[in-house]
C-alpha positions as CSV (number, residue, x, y, z in Angstrom):
1,M,-45.4,87.8,130.1
2,A,-48.0,90.1,131.5
3,D,-50.5,89.1,133.8
4,L,-54.0,88.1,132.2
5,M,-56.5,90.3,133.2
6,S,-60.0,89.0,134.1
7,I,-63.0,89.9,131.7
8,T,-64.0,92.9,133.6
9,E,-60.8,94.3,134.1
10,A,-60.2,93.8,130.2
11,A,-63.6,95.5,129.4
12,E,-62.9,98.3,131.6
13,S,-59.2,98.9,130.0
14,G,-60.8,99.7,126.7
15,D,-58.1,97.2,125.3
16,M,-60.0,95.1,122.6
17,R,-57.3,92.6,122.2
18,A,-57.2,92.1,125.9
19,L,-60.8,91.7,126.3
20,L,-60.8,89.0,123.6
21,V,-57.7,87.2,125.0
22,A,-59.6,87.2,128.5
23,L,-62.7,85.8,126.8
24,R,-60.6,83.4,125.1
25,G,-59.1,82.0,128.3
26,R,-63.0,81.7,130.2
27,L,-64.1,79.9,126.9
28,A,-61.2,77.6,126.8
29,A,-62.0,76.7,130.4
30,A,-65.7,76.1,129.8
31,V,-64.7,73.8,126.9
32,D,-62.1,72.0,128.9
33,N,-64.7,71.4,131.7
34,P,-65.9,67.8,131.3
35,T,-69.4,69.1,133.0
36,T,-70.1,71.0,130.1
37,S,-72.9,69.8,128.1
38,A,-72.5,68.7,124.4
39,R,-75.5,71.3,123.5
40,D,-73.1,74.2,125.0
41,L,-69.8,72.6,123.7
42,T,-70.9,73.1,120.2
43,A,-72.0,76.8,120.9
44,L,-68.5,77.6,123.0
45,S,-66.5,75.9,120.5
46,R,-67.6,78.0,117.6
47,L,-67.3,81.3,119.7
48,L,-63.9,80.2,121.0
49,R,-62.8,79.8,117.0
50,E,-64.3,83.0,116.2
51,I,-62.6,84.8,119.1
52,V,-59.2,83.4,118.2
53,Q,-59.6,84.4,114.4
54,E,-60.2,87.9,115.7
55,I,-57.2,88.0,118.1
56,E,-55.1,86.7,114.8
57,H,-56.7,89.6,112.5
58,L,-55.9,92.1,115.2
59,D,-52.2,90.7,115.4
60,A,-51.7,91.1,111.7
61,R,-53.5,94.6,111.2
62,E,-51.2,95.9,114.2
63,P,-48.1,93.5,115.1
64,R,-47.0,93.9,118.7
65,R,-43.9,95.9,118.7
66,L,-42.3,94.3,121.8
67,A,-38.8,95.0,120.3
68,L,-39.5,98.9,120.2
69,V,-40.4,99.1,123.7
70,P,-37.7,100.6,125.8
71,S,-35.9,98.3,128.3
72,D,-35.1,99.6,131.8
73,R,-32.6,96.6,131.9
74,V,-28.9,96.6,130.9
75,F,-27.6,93.9,128.9
76,D,-24.8,91.9,130.9
77,A,-23.0,89.8,128.8
78,S,-21.5,88.1,131.8
79,A,-24.7,86.7,132.8
80,L,-24.8,84.5,129.8
């Protein structure tokens, strides 16, 4: 699994999905924080749902093609 980028790194990368994933993580942390006010929790939860939906839409339009990425590792059946 790739390392998660900070929101700043993701924004600078120009990768919309990476930015949304970074934002999702930041919002989730704020929602989980017990000191987040109820007023803020409502807005943060709504925004979190919207970002999750946008990530799902991006993934549906252009599925990740992990299987097509060439690997530099050679399969070793003896490792099983």
